[in-house]
mmCIF file of the N, C-alpha and C atoms, coordinates in Angstrom:
data_MODEL
# 
_entry.id   MODEL 
# 
loop_
_atom_site.group_PDB 
_atom_site.id 
_atom_site.type_symbol 
_atom_site.label_atom_id 
_atom_site.label_alt_id 
_atom_site.label_comp_id 
_atom_site.label_asym_id 
_atom_site.label_entity_id 
_atom_site.label_seq_id 
_atom_site.pdbx_PDB_ins_code 
_atom_site.Cartn_x 
_atom_site.Cartn_y 
_atom_site.Cartn_z 
_atom_site.occupancy 
_atom_site.B_iso_or_equiv 
_atom_site.pdbx_formal_charge 
_atom_site.auth_seq_id 
_atom_site.auth_comp_id 
_atom_site.auth_asym_id 
_atom_site.auth_atom_id 
_atom_site.pdbx_PDB_model_num 
ATOM 1   N N  . MET A 1 1  ? 8.941  -29.289 2.791   1.00 0.00 ? 1  MET A N  1 
ATOM 2   C CA . MET A 1 1  ? 7.521  -29.005 2.797   1.00 0.00 ? 1  MET A CA 1 
ATOM 3   C C  . MET A 1 1  ? 7.197  -27.874 3.771   1.00 0.00 ? 1  MET A C  1 
ATOM 4   N N  . ILE A 1 2  ? 7.738  -27.954 4.983   1.00 0.00 ? 2  ILE A N  1 
ATOM 5   C CA . ILE A 1 2  ? 7.475  -26.896 5.969   1.00 0.00 ? 2  ILE A CA 1 
ATOM 6   C C  . ILE A 1 2  ? 8.133  -25.590 5.532   1.00 0.00 ? 2  ILE A C  1 
ATOM 7   N N  . ARG A 1 3  ? 9.282  -25.712 4.850   1.00 0.00 ? 3  ARG A N  1 
ATOM 8   C CA . ARG A 1 3  ? 9.970  -24.506 4.366   1.00 0.00 ? 3  ARG A CA 1 
ATOM 9   C C  . ARG A 1 3  ? 9.111  -23.773 3.336   1.00 0.00 ? 3  ARG A C  1 
ATOM 10  N N  . ARG A 1 4  ? 8.493  -24.511 2.423   1.00 0.00 ? 4  ARG A N  1 
ATOM 11  C CA . ARG A 1 4  ? 7.625  -23.902 1.410   1.00 0.00 ? 4  ARG A CA 1 
ATOM 12  C C  . ARG A 1 4  ? 6.391  -23.262 2.054   1.00 0.00 ? 4  ARG A C  1 
ATOM 13  N N  . TYR A 1 5  ? 5.854  -23.924 3.070   1.00 0.00 ? 5  TYR A N  1 
ATOM 14  C CA . TYR A 1 5  ? 4.710  -23.396 3.805   1.00 0.00 ? 5  TYR A CA 1 
ATOM 15  C C  . TYR A 1 5  ? 5.064  -22.045 4.437   1.00 0.00 ? 5  TYR A C  1 
ATOM 16  N N  . ILE A 1 6  ? 6.218  -21.978 5.051   1.00 0.00 ? 6  ILE A N  1 
ATOM 17  C CA . ILE A 1 6  ? 6.663  -20.732 5.693   1.00 0.00 ? 6  ILE A CA 1 
ATOM 18  C C  . ILE A 1 6  ? 6.880  -19.646 4.632   1.00 0.00 ? 6  ILE A C  1 
ATOM 19  N N  . LEU A 1 7  ? 7.539  -20.009 3.527   1.00 0.00 ? 7  LEU A N  1 
ATOM 20  C CA . LEU A 1 7  ? 7.784  -19.040 2.455   1.00 0.00 ? 7  LEU A CA 1 
ATOM 21  C C  . LEU A 1 7  ? 6.475  -18.508 1.883   1.00 0.00 ? 7  LEU A C  1 
ATOM 22  N N  . ASN A 1 8  ? 5.510  -19.392 1.637   1.00 0.00 ? 8  ASN A N  1 
ATOM 23  C CA . ASN A 1 8  ? 4.205  -18.961 1.119   1.00 0.00 ? 8  ASN A CA 1 
ATOM 24  C C  . ASN A 1 8  ? 3.521  -17.985 2.068   1.00 0.00 ? 8  ASN A C  1 
ATOM 25  N N  . ASN A 1 9  ? 3.606  -18.236 3.356   1.00 0.00 ? 9  ASN A N  1 
ATOM 26  C CA . ASN A 1 9  ? 2.997  -17.337 4.337   1.00 0.00 ? 9  ASN A CA 1 
ATOM 27  C C  . ASN A 1 9  ? 3.713  -15.997 4.401   1.00 0.00 ? 9  ASN A C  1 
ATOM 28  N N  . LEU A 1 10 ? 5.025  -15.997 4.259   1.00 0.00 ? 10 LEU A N  1 
ATOM 29  C CA . LEU A 1 10 ? 5.768  -14.735 4.244   1.00 0.00 ? 10 LEU A CA 1 
ATOM 30  C C  . LEU A 1 10 ? 5.405  -13.901 3.015   1.00 0.00 ? 10 LEU A C  1 
ATOM 31  N N  . ILE A 1 11 ? 5.245  -14.552 1.871   1.00 0.00 ? 11 ILE A N  1 
ATOM 32  C CA . ILE A 1 11 ? 4.839  -13.839 0.654   1.00 0.00 ? 11 ILE A CA 1 
ATOM 33  C C  . ILE A 1 11 ? 3.434  -13.263 0.831   1.00 0.00 ? 11 ILE A C  1 
ATOM 34  N N  . ALA A 1 12 ? 2.542  -14.036 1.419   1.00 0.00 ? 12 ALA A N  1 
ATOM 35  C CA . ALA A 1 12 ? 1.172  -13.552 1.654   1.00 0.00 ? 12 ALA A CA 1 
ATOM 36  C C  . ALA A 1 12 ? 1.183  -12.336 2.582   1.00 0.00 ? 12 ALA A C  1 
ATOM 37  N N  . LEU A 1 13 ? 2.008  -12.364 3.618   1.00 0.00 ? 13 LEU A N  1 
ATOM 38  C CA . LEU A 1 13 ? 2.113  -11.219 4.531   1.00 0.00 ? 13 LEU A CA 1 
ATOM 39  C C  . LEU A 1 13 ? 2.670  -9.997  3.800   1.00 0.00 ? 13 LEU A C  1 
ATOM 40  N N  . ASP A 1 14 ? 3.639  -10.231 2.920   1.00 0.00 ? 14 ASP A N  1 
ATOM 41  C CA . ASP A 1 14 ? 4.223  -9.154  2.134   1.00 0.00 ? 14 ASP A CA 1 
ATOM 42  C C  . ASP A 1 14 ? 3.172  -8.526  1.220   1.00 0.00 ? 14 ASP A C  1 
ATOM 43  N N  . GLN A 1 15 ? 2.372  -9.349  0.556   1.00 0.00 ? 15 GLN A N  1 
ATOM 44  C CA . GLN A 1 15 ? 1.308  -8.836  -0.311  1.00 0.00 ? 15 GLN A CA 1 
ATOM 45  C C  . GLN A 1 15 ? 0.259  -8.088  0.501   1.00 0.00 ? 15 GLN A C  1 
ATOM 46  N N  . TRP A 1 16 ? -0.073 -8.597  1.650   1.00 0.00 ? 16 TRP A N  1 
ATOM 47  C CA . TRP A 1 16 ? -1.037 -7.928  2.527   1.00 0.00 ? 16 TRP A CA 1 
ATOM 48  C C  . TRP A 1 16 ? -0.485 -6.579  2.972   1.00 0.00 ? 16 TRP A C  1 
ATOM 49  N N  . GLY A 1 17 ? 0.806  -6.545  3.309   1.00 0.00 ? 17 GLY A N  1 
ATOM 50  C CA . GLY A 1 17 ? 1.444  -5.284  3.684   1.00 0.00 ? 17 GLY A CA 1 
ATOM 51  C C  . GLY A 1 17 ? 1.359  -4.260  2.572   1.00 0.00 ? 17 GLY A C  1 
ATOM 52  N N  . ASN A 1 18 ? 1.541  -4.711  1.335   1.00 0.00 ? 18 ASN A N  1 
ATOM 53  C CA . ASN A 1 18 ? 1.422  -3.806  0.192   1.00 0.00 ? 18 ASN A CA 1 
ATOM 54  C C  . ASN A 1 18 ? 0.022  -3.208  0.125   1.00 0.00 ? 18 ASN A C  1 
ATOM 55  N N  . VAL A 1 19 ? -0.994 -4.041  0.314   1.00 0.00 ? 19 VAL A N  1 
ATOM 56  C CA . VAL A 1 19 ? -2.379 -3.554  0.282   1.00 0.00 ? 19 VAL A CA 1 
ATOM 57  C C  . VAL A 1 19 ? -2.616 -2.569  1.426   1.00 0.00 ? 19 VAL A C  1 
ATOM 58  N N  . LEU A 1 20 ? -2.114 -2.877  2.614   1.00 0.00 ? 20 LEU A N  1 
ATOM 59  C CA . LEU A 1 20 ? -2.287 -1.971  3.754   1.00 0.00 ? 20 LEU A CA 1 
ATOM 60  C C  . LEU A 1 20 ? -1.627 -0.618  3.519   1.00 0.00 ? 20 LEU A C  1 
ATOM 61  N N  . LEU A 1 21 ? -0.545 -0.617  2.747   1.00 0.00 ? 21 LEU A N  1 
ATOM 62  C CA . LEU A 1 21 ? 0.163  0.629   2.447   1.00 0.00 ? 21 LEU A CA 1 
ATOM 63  C C  . LEU A 1 21 ? -0.425 1.368   1.247   1.00 0.00 ? 21 LEU A C  1 
ATOM 64  N N  . GLY A 1 22 ? -1.546 0.876   0.720   1.00 0.00 ? 22 GLY A N  1 
ATOM 65  C CA . GLY A 1 22 ? -2.228 1.583   -0.356  1.00 0.00 ? 22 GLY A CA 1 
ATOM 66  C C  . GLY A 1 22 ? -2.013 1.000   -1.731  1.00 0.00 ? 22 GLY A C  1 
ATOM 67  N N  . GLY A 1 23 ? -1.369 -0.155  -1.827  1.00 0.00 ? 23 GLY A N  1 
ATOM 68  C CA . GLY A 1 23 ? -1.172 -0.786  -3.127  1.00 0.00 ? 23 GLY A CA 1 
ATOM 69  C C  . GLY A 1 23 ? -2.504 -1.194  -3.728  1.00 0.00 ? 23 GLY A C  1 
ATOM 70  N N  . ASN A 1 24 ? -2.637 -1.071  -5.035  1.00 0.00 ? 24 ASN A N  1 
ATOM 71  C CA . ASN A 1 24 ? -3.913 -1.386  -5.673  1.00 0.00 ? 24 ASN A CA 1 
ATOM 72  C C  . ASN A 1 24 ? -3.929 -2.756  -6.334  1.00 0.00 ? 24 ASN A C  1 
ATOM 73  N N  . ASN A 1 25 ? -2.842 -3.516  -6.221  1.00 0.00 ? 25 ASN A N  1 
ATOM 74  C CA . ASN A 1 25 ? -2.787 -4.870  -6.761  1.00 0.00 ? 25 ASN A CA 1 
ATOM 75  C C  . ASN A 1 25 ? -2.530 -5.831  -5.600  1.00 0.00 ? 25 ASN A C  1 
ATOM 76  N N  . PRO A 1 26 ? -3.526 -6.590  -5.165  1.00 0.00 ? 26 PRO A N  1 
ATOM 77  C CA . PRO A 1 26 ? -3.355 -7.465  -4.002  1.00 0.00 ? 26 PRO A CA 1 
ATOM 78  C C  . PRO A 1 26 ? -2.406 -8.624  -4.241  1.00 0.00 ? 26 PRO A C  1 
ATOM 79  N N  . ASP A 1 27 ? -1.964 -8.840  -5.476  1.00 0.00 ? 27 ASP A N  1 
ATOM 80  C CA . ASP A 1 27 ? -1.027 -9.917  -5.771  1.00 0.00 ? 27 ASP A CA 1 
ATOM 81  C C  . ASP A 1 27 ? 0.412  -9.413  -5.874  1.00 0.00 ? 27 ASP A C  1 
ATOM 82  N N  . GLU A 1 28 ? 0.639  -8.139  -5.543  1.00 0.00 ? 28 GLU A N  1 
ATOM 83  C CA . GLU A 1 28 ? 1.963  -7.535  -5.679  1.00 0.00 ? 28 GLU A CA 1 
ATOM 84  C C  . GLU A 1 28 ? 2.616  -7.391  -4.309  1.00 0.00 ? 28 GLU A C  1 
ATOM 85  N N  . THR A 1 29 ? 3.910  -7.656  -4.236  1.00 0.00 ? 29 THR A N  1 
ATOM 86  C CA . THR A 1 29 ? 4.643  -7.488  -2.980  1.00 0.00 ? 29 THR A CA 1 
ATOM 87  C C  . THR A 1 29 ? 5.084  -6.037  -2.803  1.00 0.00 ? 29 THR A C  1 
ATOM 88  N N  . ILE A 1 30 ? 5.485  -5.707  -1.605  1.00 0.00 ? 30 ILE A N  1 
ATOM 89  C CA . ILE A 1 30 ? 5.994  -4.365  -1.318  1.00 0.00 ? 30 ILE A CA 1 
ATOM 90  C C  . ILE A 1 30 ? 7.212  -4.073  -2.192  1.00 0.00 ? 30 ILE A C  1 
ATOM 91  N N  . SER A 1 31 ? 8.123  -5.037  -2.307  1.00 0.00 ? 31 SER A N  1 
ATOM 92  C CA . SER A 1 31 ? 9.333  -4.839  -3.112  1.00 0.00 ? 31 SER A CA 1 
ATOM 93  C C  . SER A 1 31 ? 8.994  -4.508  -4.551  1.00 0.00 ? 31 SER A C  1 
ATOM 94  N N  . SER A 1 32 ? 8.080  -5.245  -5.134  1.00 0.00 ? 32 SER A N  1 
ATOM 95  C CA . SER A 1 32 ? 7.685  -5.003  -6.525  1.00 0.00 ? 32 SER A CA 1 
ATOM 96  C C  . SER A 1 32 ? 7.059  -3.624  -6.688  1.00 0.00 ? 32 SER A C  1 
ATOM 97  N N  . ALA A 1 33 ? 6.170  -3.258  -5.789  1.00 0.00 ? 33 ALA A N  1 
ATOM 98  C CA . ALA A 1 33 ? 5.512  -1.953  -5.861  1.00 0.00 ? 33 ALA A CA 1 
ATOM 99  C C  . ALA A 1 33 ? 6.528  -0.824  -5.737  1.00 0.00 ? 33 ALA A C  1 
ATOM 100 N N  . VAL A 1 34 ? 7.469  -0.965  -4.825  1.00 0.00 ? 34 VAL A N  1 
ATOM 101 C CA . VAL A 1 34 ? 8.509  0.049   -4.642  1.00 0.00 ? 34 VAL A CA 1 
ATOM 102 C C  . VAL A 1 34 ? 9.398  0.112   -5.887  1.00 0.00 ? 34 VAL A C  1 
ATOM 103 N N  . GLY A 1 35 ? 9.784  -1.035  -6.428  1.00 0.00 ? 35 GLY A N  1 
ATOM 104 C CA . GLY A 1 35 ? 10.625 -1.072  -7.623  1.00 0.00 ? 35 GLY A CA 1 
ATOM 105 C C  . GLY A 1 35 ? 9.972  -0.379  -8.811  1.00 0.00 ? 35 GLY A C  1 
ATOM 106 N N  . ARG A 1 36 ? 8.683  -0.644  -9.033  1.00 0.00 ? 36 ARG A N  1 
ATOM 107 C CA . ARG A 1 36 ? 7.963  0.008   -10.139 1.00 0.00 ? 36 ARG A CA 1 
ATOM 108 C C  . ARG A 1 36 ? 7.916  1.511   -9.961  1.00 0.00 ? 36 ARG A C  1 
ATOM 109 N N  . ARG A 1 37 ? 7.622  1.933   -8.760  1.00 0.00 ? 37 ARG A N  1 
ATOM 110 C CA . ARG A 1 37 ? 7.521  3.374   -8.511  1.00 0.00 ? 37 ARG A CA 1 
ATOM 111 C C  . ARG A 1 37 ? 8.881  4.065   -8.579  1.00 0.00 ? 37 ARG A C  1 
ATOM 112 N N  . ALA A 1 38 ? 9.946  3.364   -8.194  1.00 0.00 ? 38 ALA A N  1 
ATOM 113 C CA . ALA A 1 38 ? 11.297 3.923   -8.315  1.00 0.00 ? 38 ALA A CA 1 
ATOM 114 C C  . ALA A 1 38 ? 11.655 4.126   -9.784  1.00 0.00 ? 38 ALA A C  1 
ATOM 115 N N  . ILE A 1 39 ? 11.311 3.147   -10.630 1.00 0.00 ? 39 ILE A N  1 
ATOM 116 C CA . ILE A 1 39 ? 11.561 3.280   -12.066 1.00 0.00 ? 39 ILE A CA 1 
ATOM 117 C C  . ILE A 1 39 ? 10.808 4.481   -12.626 1.00 0.00 ? 39 ILE A C  1 
ATOM 118 N N  . ARG A 1 40 ? 9.627  4.724   -12.118 1.00 0.00 ? 40 ARG A N  1 
ATOM 119 C CA . ARG A 1 40 ? 8.804  5.840   -12.595 1.00 0.00 ? 40 ARG A CA 1 
ATOM 120 C C  . ARG A 1 40 ? 9.213  7.180   -11.986 1.00 0.00 ? 40 ARG A C  1 
ATOM 121 N N  . GLY A 1 41 ? 10.264 7.176   -11.145 1.00 0.00 ? 41 GLY A N  1 
ATOM 122 C CA . GLY A 1 41 ? 10.839 8.421   -10.663 1.00 0.00 ? 41 GLY A CA 1 
ATOM 123 C C  . GLY A 1 41 ? 10.318 8.958   -9.337  1.00 0.00 ? 41 GLY A C  1 
ATOM 124 N N  . LYS A 1 42 ? 9.555  8.174   -8.612  1.00 0.00 ? 42 LYS A N  1 
ATOM 125 C CA . LYS A 1 42 ? 9.066  8.636   -7.308  1.00 0.00 ? 42 LYS A CA 1 
ATOM 126 C C  . LYS A 1 42 ? 10.242 8.703   -6.330  1.00 0.00 ? 42 LYS A C  1 
ATOM 127 N N  . ARG A 1 43 ? 10.464 9.870   -5.768  1.00 0.00 ? 43 ARG A N  1 
ATOM 128 C CA . ARG A 1 43 ? 11.609 10.079  -4.880  1.00 0.00 ? 43 ARG A CA 1 
ATOM 129 C C  . ARG A 1 43 ? 11.558 9.168   -3.656  1.00 0.00 ? 43 ARG A C  1 
ATOM 130 N N  . TRP A 1 44 ? 10.399 9.075   -3.015  1.00 0.00 ? 44 TRP A N  1 
ATOM 131 C CA . TRP A 1 44 ? 10.282 8.231   -1.817  1.00 0.00 ? 44 TRP A CA 1 
ATOM 132 C C  . TRP A 1 44 ? 10.564 6.770   -2.165  1.00 0.00 ? 44 TRP A C  1 
ATOM 133 N N  . ALA A 1 45 ? 10.187 6.352   -3.371  1.00 0.00 ? 45 ALA A N  1 
ATOM 134 C CA . ALA A 1 45 ? 10.382 4.961   -3.778  1.00 0.00 ? 45 ALA A CA 1 
ATOM 135 C C  . ALA A 1 45 ? 11.856 4.670   -4.044  1.00 0.00 ? 45 ALA A C  1 
ATOM 136 N N  . ARG A 1 46 ? 12.579 5.640   -4.580  1.00 0.00 ? 46 ARG A N  1 
ATOM 137 C CA . ARG A 1 46 ? 14.018 5.432   -4.795  1.00 0.00 ? 46 ARG A CA 1 
ATOM 138 C C  . ARG A 1 46 ? 14.724 5.237   -3.463  1.00 0.00 ? 46 ARG A C  1 
ATOM 139 N N  . TRP A 1 47 ? 14.335 6.006   -2.455  1.00 0.00 ? 47 TRP A N  1 
ATOM 140 C CA . TRP A 1 47 ? 14.921 5.855   -1.122  1.00 0.00 ? 47 TRP A CA 1 
ATOM 141 C C  . TRP A 1 47 ? 14.540 4.491   -0.529  1.00 0.00 ? 47 TRP A C  1 
ATOM 142 N N  . ALA A 1 48 ? 13.255 4.145   -0.617  1.00 0.00 ? 48 ALA A N  1 
ATOM 143 C CA . ALA A 1 48 ? 12.795 2.864   -0.074  1.00 0.00 ? 48 ALA A CA 1 
ATOM 144 C C  . ALA A 1 48 ? 13.453 1.690   -0.798  1.00 0.00 ? 48 ALA A C  1 
ATOM 145 N N  . GLU A 1 49 ? 13.631 1.825   -2.113  1.00 0.00 ? 49 GLU A N  1 
ATOM 146 C CA . GLU A 1 49 ? 14.274 0.774   -2.894  1.00 0.00 ? 49 GLU A CA 1 
ATOM 147 C C  . GLU A 1 49 ? 15.708 0.542   -2.412  1.00 0.00 ? 49 GLU A C  1 
ATOM 148 N N  . GLN A 1 50 ? 16.439 1.606   -2.163  1.00 0.00 ? 50 GLN A N  1 
ATOM 149 C CA . GLN A 1 50 ? 17.809 1.464   -1.673  1.00 0.00 ? 50 GLN A CA 1 
ATOM 150 C C  . GLN A 1 50 ? 17.839 0.745   -0.324  1.00 0.00 ? 50 GLN A C  1 
ATOM 151 N N  . ALA A 1 51 ? 16.911 1.100   0.556   1.00 0.00 ? 51 ALA A N  1 
ATOM 152 C CA . ALA A 1 51 ? 16.868 0.477   1.880   1.00 0.00 ? 51 ALA A CA 1 
ATOM 153 C C  . ALA A 1 51 ? 16.505 -1.005  1.785   1.00 0.00 ? 51 ALA A C  1 
ATOM 154 N N  . ILE A 1 52 ? 15.473 -1.324  0.994   1.00 0.00 ? 52 ILE A N  1 
ATOM 155 C CA . ILE A 1 52 ? 15.044 -2.721  0.847   1.00 0.00 ? 52 ILE A CA 1 
ATOM 156 C C  . ILE A 1 52 ? 16.137 -3.544  0.179   1.00 0.00 ? 52 ILE A C  1 
ATOM 157 N N  . ASP A 1 53 ? 16.735 -3.013  -0.886  1.00 0.00 ? 53 ASP A N  1 
ATOM 158 C CA . ASP A 1 53 ? 17.799 -3.733  -1.586  1.00 0.00 ? 53 ASP A CA 1 
ATOM 159 C C  . ASP A 1 53 ? 18.985 -3.990  -0.657  1.00 0.00 ? 53 ASP A C  1 
ATOM 160 N N  . ALA A 1 54 ? 19.342 -3.000  0.152   1.00 0.00 ? 54 ALA A N  1 
ATOM 161 C CA . ALA A 1 54 ? 20.451 -3.178  1.094   1.00 0.00 ? 54 ALA A CA 1 
ATOM 162 C C  . ALA A 1 54 ? 20.143 -4.282  2.103   1.00 0.00 ? 54 ALA A C  1 
ATOM 163 N N  . LEU A 1 55 ? 18.915 -4.333  2.580   1.00 0.00 ? 55 LEU A N  1 
ATOM 164 C CA . LEU A 1 55 ? 18.516 -5.384  3.518   1.00 0.00 ? 55 LEU A CA 1 
ATOM 165 C C  . LEU A 1 55 ? 18.656 -6.759  2.874   1.00 0.00 ? 55 LEU A C  1 
ATOM 166 N N  . PHE A 1 56 ? 18.197 -6.894  1.643   1.00 0.00 ? 56 PHE A N  1 
ATOM 167 C CA . PHE A 1 56 ? 18.277 -8.200  0.977   1.00 0.00 ? 56 PHE A CA 1 
ATOM 168 C C  . PHE A 1 56 ? 19.713 -8.584  0.642   1.00 0.00 ? 56 PHE A C  1 
ATOM 169 N N  . VAL A 1 57 ? 20.580 -7.612  0.356   1.00 0.00 ? 57 VAL A N  1 
ATOM 170 C CA . VAL A 1 57 ? 22.001 -7.915  0.144   1.00 0.00 ? 57 VAL A CA 1 
ATOM 171 C C  . VAL A 1 57 ? 22.589 -8.460  1.449   1.00 0.00 ? 57 VAL A C  1 
ATOM 172 N N  . LEU A 1 58 ? 22.225 -7.863  2.574   1.00 0.00 ? 58 LEU A N  1 
ATOM 173 C CA . LEU A 1 58 ? 22.700 -8.368  3.874   1.00 0.00 ? 58 LEU A CA 1 
ATOM 174 C C  . LEU A 1 58 ? 22.213 -9.796  4.134   1.00 0.00 ? 58 LEU A C  1 
ATOM 175 N N  . LEU A 1 59 ? 21.048 -10.130 3.594   1.00 0.00 ? 59 LEU A N  1 
ATOM 176 C CA . LEU A 1 59 ? 20.487 -11.475 3.768   1.00 0.00 ? 59 LEU A CA 1 
ATOM 177 C C  . LEU A 1 59 ? 21.021 -12.471 2.733   1.00 0.00 ? 59 LEU A C  1 
ATOM 178 N N  . GLY A 1 60 ? 21.912 -11.988 1.846   1.00 0.00 ? 60 GLY A N  1 
ATOM 179 C CA . GLY A 1 60 ? 22.559 -12.888 0.899   1.00 0.00 ? 60 GLY A CA 1 
ATOM 180 C C  . GLY A 1 60 ? 22.035 -12.844 -0.521  1.00 0.00 ? 60 GLY A C  1 
ATOM 181 N N  . SER A 1 61 ? 21.151 -11.910 -0.818  1.00 0.00 ? 61 SER A N  1 
ATOM 182 C CA . SER A 1 61 ? 20.598 -11.788 -2.169  1.00 0.00 ? 61 SER A CA 1 
ATOM 183 C C  . SER A 1 61 ? 21.509 -10.922 -3.032  1.00 0.00 ? 61 SER A C  1 
ATOM 184 N N  . LYS A 1 62 ? 21.293 -10.992 -4.344  1.00 0.00 ? 62 LYS A N  1 
ATOM 185 C CA . LYS A 1 62 ? 22.017 -10.121 -5.266  1.00 0.00 ? 62 LYS A CA 1 
ATOM 186 C C  . LYS A 1 62 ? 21.434 -8.716  -5.192  1.00 0.00 ? 62 LYS A C  1 
ATOM 187 N N  . PRO A 1 63 ? 22.211 -7.689  -5.564  1.00 0.00 ? 63 PRO A N  1 
ATOM 188 C CA . PRO A 1 63 ? 21.682 -6.323  -5.620  1.00 0.00 ? 63 PRO A CA 1 
ATOM 189 C C  . PRO A 1 63 ? 20.519 -6.217  -6.617  1.00 0.00 ? 63 PRO A C  1 
ATOM 190 N N  . GLY A 1 64 ? 19.658 -5.240  -6.422  1.00 0.00 ? 64 GLY A N  1 
ATOM 191 C CA . GLY A 1 64 ? 18.556 -4.992  -7.337  1.00 0.00 ? 64 GLY A CA 1 
ATOM 192 C C  . GLY A 1 64 ? 17.311 -5.810  -7.048  1.00 0.00 ? 64 GLY A C  1 
ATOM 193 N N  . HIS A 1 65 ? 17.109 -6.192  -5.796  1.00 0.00 ? 65 HIS A N  1 
ATOM 194 C CA . HIS A 1 65 ? 15.976 -7.046  -5.410  1.00 0.00 ? 65 HIS A CA 1 
ATOM 195 C C  . HIS A 1 65 ? 14.636 -6.482  -5.869  1.00 0.00 ? 65 HIS A C  1 
ATOM 196 N N  . CYS A 1 66 ? 14.364 -5.229  -5.593  1.00 0.00 ? 66 CYS A N  1 
ATOM 197 C CA . CYS A 1 66 ? 13.039 -4.655  -5.870  1.00 0.00 ? 66 CYS A CA 1 
ATOM 198 C C  . CYS A 1 66 ? 12.683 -4.734  -7.345  1.00 0.00 ? 66 CYS A C  1 
ATOM 199 N N  . GLN A 1 67 ? 13.602 -4.347  -8.214  1.00 0.00 ? 67 GLN A N  1 
ATOM 200 C CA . GLN A 1 67 ? 13.287 -4.359  -9.637  1.00 0.00 ? 67 GLN A CA 1 
ATOM 201 C C  . GLN A 1 67 ? 13.227 -5.770  -10.198 1.00 0.00 ? 67 GLN A C  1 
ATOM 202 N N  . ARG A 1 68 ? 13.975 -6.717  -9.611  1.00 0.00 ? 68 ARG A N  1 
ATOM 203 C CA . ARG A 1 68 ? 13.867 -8.110  -10.057 1.00 0.00 ? 68 ARG A CA 1 
ATOM 204 C C  . ARG A 1 68 ? 12.528 -8.722  -9.675  1.00 0.00 ? 68 ARG A C  1 
ATOM 205 N N  . MET A 1 69 ? 11.858 -8.195  -8.659  1.00 0.00 ? 69 MET A N  1 
ATOM 206 C CA . MET A 1 69 ? 10.587 -8.754  -8.201  1.00 0.00 ? 69 MET A CA 1 
ATOM 207 C C  . MET A 1 69 ? 9.382  -8.291  -9.021  1.00 0.00 ? 69 MET A C  1 
ATOM 208 N N  . ILE A 1 70 ? 9.578  -7.314  -9.891  1.00 0.00 ? 70 ILE A N  1 
ATOM 209 C CA . ILE A 1 70 ? 8.471  -6.798  -10.708 1.00 0.00 ? 70 ILE A CA 1 
ATOM 210 C C  . ILE A 1 70 ? 8.054  -7.855  -11.719 1.00 0.00 ? 70 ILE A C  1 
ATOM 211 N N  . GLU A 1 71 ? 6.771  -8.152  -11.766 1.00 0.00 ? 71 GLU A N  1 
ATOM 212 C CA . GLU A 1 71 ? 6.208  -9.067  -12.766 1.00 0.00 ? 71 GLU A CA 1 
ATOM 213 C C  . GLU A 1 71 ? 5.356  -8.214  -13.707 1.00 0.00 ? 71 GLU A C  1 
ATOM 214 N N  . TRP A 1 72 ? 6.017  -7.569  -14.684 1.00 0.00 ? 72 TRP A N  1 
ATOM 215 C CA . TRP A 1 72 ? 5.346  -6.611  -15.547 1.00 0.00 ? 72 TRP A CA 1 
ATOM 216 C C  . TRP A 1 72 ? 4.157  -7.224  -16.281 1.00 0.00 ? 72 TRP A C  1 
ATOM 217 N N  . GLU A 1 73 ? 4.320  -8.443  -16.779 1.00 0.00 ? 73 GLU A N  1 
ATOM 218 C CA . GLU A 1 73 ? 3.235  -9.039  -17.544 1.00 0.00 ? 73 GLU A CA 1 
ATOM 219 C C  . GLU A 1 73 ? 1.985  -9.243  -16.686 1.00 0.00 ? 73 GLU A C  1 
ATOM 220 N N  . GLU A 1 74 ? 2.180  -9.572  -15.419 1.00 0.00 ? 74 GLU A N  1 
ATOM 221 C CA . GLU A 1 74 ? 1.029  -9.742  -14.529 1.00 0.00 ? 74 GLU A CA 1 
ATOM 222 C C  . GLU A 1 74 ? 0.400  -8.397  -14.199 1.00 0.00 ? 74 GLU A C  1 
ATOM 223 N N  . TYR A 1 75 ? 1.211  -7.408  -13.946 1.00 0.00 ? 75 TYR A N  1 
ATOM 224 C CA . TYR A 1 75 ? 0.694  -6.086  -13.596 1.00 0.00 ? 75 TYR A CA 1 
ATOM 225 C C  . TYR A 1 75 ? -0.052 -5.457  -14.776 1.00 0.00 ? 75 TYR A C  1 
ATOM 226 N N  . ASN A 1 76 ? 0.533  -5.577  -15.968 1.00 0.00 ? 76 ASN A N  1 
ATOM 227 C CA . ASN A 1 76 ? -0.087 -4.963  -17.149 1.00 0.00 ? 76 ASN A CA 1 
ATOM 228 C C  . ASN A 1 76 ? -1.358 -5.670  -17.592 1.00 0.00 ? 76 ASN A C  1 
ATOM 229 N N  . ALA A 1 77 ? -1.548 -6.915  -17.165 1.00 0.00 ? 77 ALA A N  1 
ATOM 230 C CA . ALA A 1 77 ? -2.738 -7.677  -17.552 1.00 0.00 ? 77 ALA A CA 1 
ATOM 231 C C  . ALA A 1 77 ? -3.980 -7.235  -16.782 1.00 0.00 ? 77 ALA A C  1 
ATOM 232 N N  . ARG A 1 78 ? -3.797 -6.462  -15.748 1.00 0.00 ? 78 ARG A N  1 
ATOM 233 C CA . ARG A 1 78 ? -4.931 -6.041  -14.908 1.00 0.00 ? 78 ARG A CA 1 
ATOM 234 C C  . ARG A 1 78 ? -5.698 -4.923  -15.551 1.00 0.00 ? 78 ARG A C  1 
# 
């Protein structure tokens, strides 16, 4: 229960960080926003995606974190 509480708060902070960085979807995380922009060819996003993905691999995640976090159906519904 406490673990879920902590995870929910970390996700909320991540979404807030996305908004502070200029994201226009308050329900989107930084990873998702970076992944979408990397797919669309933004140079800065490709660099950021590599850095974020490397961090998550070090934390034990599979490669490709940013693009796996994209929820296209939610984003396109806006």
